[in-house]
C-alpha positions as CSV (number, residue, x, y, z in Angstrom):
1,M,3.0,-15.0,11.4
2,I,2.6,-11.6,9.9
3,L,-0.3,-10.1,10.2
4,A,-0.7,-7.6,7.4
5,L,-3.5,-4.2,6.8
6,D,-4.1,-1.7,3.9
7,C,-6.1,0.7,3.9
8,S,-3.9,3.2,1.7
9,S,-5.8,4.0,-0.8
10,K,-10.0,3.2,-2.0
11,T,-9.4,-0.3,-0.2
12,A,-8.7,-2.3,2.4
13,S,-7.1,-4.7,2.4
14,A,-6.0,-7.4,5.3
15,A,-3.9,-11.0,5.4
16,L,-2.2,-13.5,7.4
17,V,1.8,-15.3,6.0
18,N,3.3,-16.9,7.4
19,A,7.0,-17.2,8.1
20,D,7.5,-18.9,4.7
21,G,6.3,-16.0,2.7
22,R,2.8,-18.3,2.7
23,L,-0.4,-16.9,2.1
24,I,-3.0,-18.2,5.1
25,A,-5.4,-15.8,4.4
26,Q,-6.4,-12.6,3.1
27,G,-9.8,-10.1,3.4
28,F,-10.1,-7.3,0.3
29,I,-13.0,-4.6,-0.2
30,N,-13.7,-2.8,-2.6
31,A,-17.1,-1.1,-1.4
32,G,-16.6,2.8,-1.9
33,L,-16.9,2.3,2.6
34,T,-14.7,3.7,4.8
35,H,-11.7,2.6,6.2
36,S,-13.1,3.1,9.7
37,E,-16.3,0.9,9.4
38,T,-14.2,-1.7,7.1
39,L,-10.8,-2.4,8.7
40,M,-11.0,-4.2,12.0
41,P,-14.1,-6.1,11.3
42,L,-11.8,-7.7,8.6
43,I,-9.0,-8.4,11.0
44,A,-11.1,-10.3,13.6
45,G,-12.5,-12.2,10.6
46,L,-9.8,-13.4,8.6
47,L,-7.5,-13.7,12.8
48,E,-11.4,-16.2,14.2
49,Q,-12.1,-18.0,10.3
50,T,-8.4,-18.9,11.0
51,K,-8.2,-20.2,14.8
52,T,-5.1,-17.2,14.7
53,T,-4.2,-16.4,18.4
54,K,-0.3,-15.8,17.9
55,I,0.1,-12.8,15.9
56,E,4.9,-12.3,16.0
57,R,4.2,-9.4,14.0
58,I,2.4,-6.9,12.5
59,A,2.5,-4.4,9.3
60,V,0.7,-2.3,8.2
61,T,1.2,0.2,5.1
62,S,2.8,3.2,6.0
63,G,2.4,6.0,3.1
64,P,1.9,6.8,0.1
65,G,-1.3,7.5,0.4
66,S,-4.3,8.4,1.7
67,F,-4.2,10.7,4.5
68,T,-6.5,9.5,6.4
69,G,-6.8,6.0,5.7
70,L,-2.9,6.1,5.7
71,R,-3.2,7.5,9.7
72,I,-6.4,4.5,10.4
73,G,-4.1,1.5,9.0
74,A,-1.3,3.0,11.8
75,A,-3.9,3.3,14.8
76,A,-4.9,0.3,13.7
77,A,-1.7,-1.2,14.1
78,Q,-0.3,0.2,16.3
79,G,-3.6,-0.5,19.1
80,L,-3.5,-4.2,18.5
81,G,0.5,-4.4,18.8
82,L,-0.3,-3.2,21.9
83,S,-2.8,-6.3,22.6
84,L,-1.5,-8.9,20.9
85,G,1.9,-8.0,22.2
86,A,3.5,-8.0,18.6
87,P,6.1,-5.7,17.2
88,V,4.2,-3.4,14.3
89,C,6.5,-1.9,11.3
90,G,5.6,0.2,8.5
91,V,5.8,-0.5,4.3
92,S,5.3,0.8,1.3
93,S,1.7,0.8,-0.3
94,L,3.7,1.2,-3.5
95,E,5.7,-1.7,-2.7
96,A,2.6,-3.4,-1.6
97,A,1.2,-2.9,-5.0
98,A,3.6,-3.5,-6.9
99,W,3.7,-7.5,-5.1
100,N,0.8,-8.7,-7.1
101,A,2.3,-8.3,-9.8
102,A,5.4,-9.8,-9.2
103,H,5.1,-12.6,-10.4
104,M,4.3,-10.9,-13.6
105,G,9.1,-10.0,-14.1
106,G,10.0,-7.3,-16.1
107,Y,9.6,-3.5,-14.2
108,I,6.5,-2.8,-12.7
109,R,5.5,0.4,-12.6
110,A,3.3,2.0,-9.2
111,V,1.5,4.5,-9.1
112,M,-1.9,6.3,-6.9
113,D,-3.2,9.3,-8.0
114,A,-2.1,12.0,-6.2
115,R,-3.6,14.4,-8.0
116,R,-3.3,18.4,-9.5
117,G,-1.4,16.1,-12.3
118,Q,0.1,14.3,-10.5
119,V,1.4,11.0,-9.0
120,Y,2.5,9.0,-6.5
121,T,5.2,6.3,-8.1
122,A,8.0,4.4,-7.1
123,L,9.6,1.7,-9.9
124,F,10.4,-1.9,-9.0
125,Y,11.9,-4.8,-11.1
126,A,10.4,-7.9,-10.7
127,E,12.6,-11.6,-11.9
128,N,11.2,-15.1,-10.6
129,S,8.0,-13.6,-8.9
130,A,11.6,-11.5,-6.8
131,L,11.3,-7.8,-6.6
132,S,13.8,-5.0,-6.5
133,R,13.3,-1.9,-6.4
134,I,14.6,0.6,-8.5
135,T,13.8,4.2,-7.7
136,P,12.0,5.2,-3.8
137,D,8.6,6.6,-3.4
138,E,8.2,10.0,-4.7
139,A,5.9,12.4,-5.9
140,R,6.3,13.4,-10.0
141,D,4.6,15.1,-12.2
142,I,2.2,12.2,-14.3
143,N,4.1,13.1,-17.3
144,E,7.1,11.9,-15.9
145,I,7.1,8.2,-15.5
146,F,7.1,7.1,-18.5
147,D,10.4,6.4,-18.5
148,K,10.6,2.5,-18.6
149,I,7.8,0.3,-19.9
150,G,6.3,-1.9,-18.0
151,I,3.2,-3.3,-15.6
152,L,1.2,-0.5,-14.4
153,V,-0.2,-1.4,-10.1
154,G,-1.2,1.1,-7.6
155,D,-4.9,3.2,-7.7
156,G,-3.5,5.0,-10.5
157,A,-2.9,2.6,-13.3
158,E,-5.8,2.9,-15.3
159,M,-5.2,6.8,-15.6
160,C,-2.0,6.7,-16.5
161,Y,-2.9,4.1,-19.4
162,N,-5.3,6.3,-20.2
163,I,-2.3,9.0,-21.7
164,R,-0.1,6.0,-23.0
165,N,-1.5,2.8,-23.4
166,D,2.4,0.8,-24.0
167,F,2.3,-0.1,-20.5
168,T,0.4,-3.5,-19.5
169,L,-2.5,-2.9,-17.4
170,A,-2.3,-5.4,-14.6
171,P,-5.9,-6.5,-13.9
172,P,-8.0,-4.8,-11.4
173,H,-7.8,-7.6,-9.0
174,L,-3.8,-7.3,-8.6
175,R,-4.1,-4.2,-9.2
176,Y,-4.7,-2.4,-5.2
177,P,-2.3,-2.6,-2.2
178,T,-3.1,-5.2,-0.6
179,G,-2.2,-7.0,3.1
180,Y,-0.7,-9.8,1.5
181,G,1.6,-7.1,-0.7
182,A,2.0,-5.3,2.7
183,A,3.3,-8.1,5.0
184,M,5.6,-9.6,1.4
185,A,7.2,-6.2,2.0
186,A,8.1,-6.2,5.9
187,C,9.7,-9.2,4.8
188,R,12.4,-7.0,3.3
189,G,12.4,-4.6,6.0
190,G,9.9,-2.9,7.6
191,V,10.2,1.3,10.0
192,S,8.5,2.6,12.7
193,A,4.0,2.4,11.9
194,G,4.6,5.7,13.2
195,E,6.5,6.9,10.7
196,L,3.9,7.7,7.9
197,N,5.3,8.6,4.5
198,Y,3.1,11.0,3.1
199,L,5.6,12.4,0.4
200,R,3.6,15.7,0.7
201,I,1.7,17.7,2.7
202,P,-2.2,17.5,3.5
203,Q,-4.4,19.2,1.7
204,A,-5.9,20.9,4.3
205,E,-2.6,22.2,5.8
206,R,-1.5,23.3,1.6
207,E,-4.2,25.0,1.4
208,R,-3.8,26.9,5.3
209,N,0.1,27.9,4.1
210,E,-1.5,29.3,1.3
211,K,-3.6,31.3,3.3
212,E,-0.9,33.3,5.7
213,R,1.5,33.3,2.9
214,T,-1.0,36.1,0.6
215,G,-3.4,36.7,4.1
């Protein structure tokens, strides 16, 4: 059984997925609450309601995304890994979002708002409900990502659709990274949960560096 977590954007999700990739249970919250408030109760509820006592693996989205959210997710996964005796791996939050639309087929462009006119993005191709990665996760100018017509997913999807609407905008319930998507990404491999993939340095660090250069 895989326990998979996501709190890389404004939503939080946790899922239990068996070794065959079958979704056993999933929770998803988009209520504007902090991840520190929602993630652990979400996990506890899933384990209690499914009477799950044995976890073989824990997956968590390790970036890109919210710096605070990624750290909360990594800390929760590592703590649970120690208490449950389960190995922990980190997966791409963009891939976790793309898996939600894999059944739709074709190109899938996962985008997350990186602010300042940039997005975190990766391109995937889906066929027969399987997902293949076309590009690595990267930070790009928002106007540079419209090279392949396809499906838009991620918390930056609507923002990109408003710029160019010849893409298909995934419906809201399939748009954000989920625990299930994180579990499916983990089935294809992962990295250490401690290796957070910010793609850009945090805002506070950028501002400090700027002050040091100009001070």
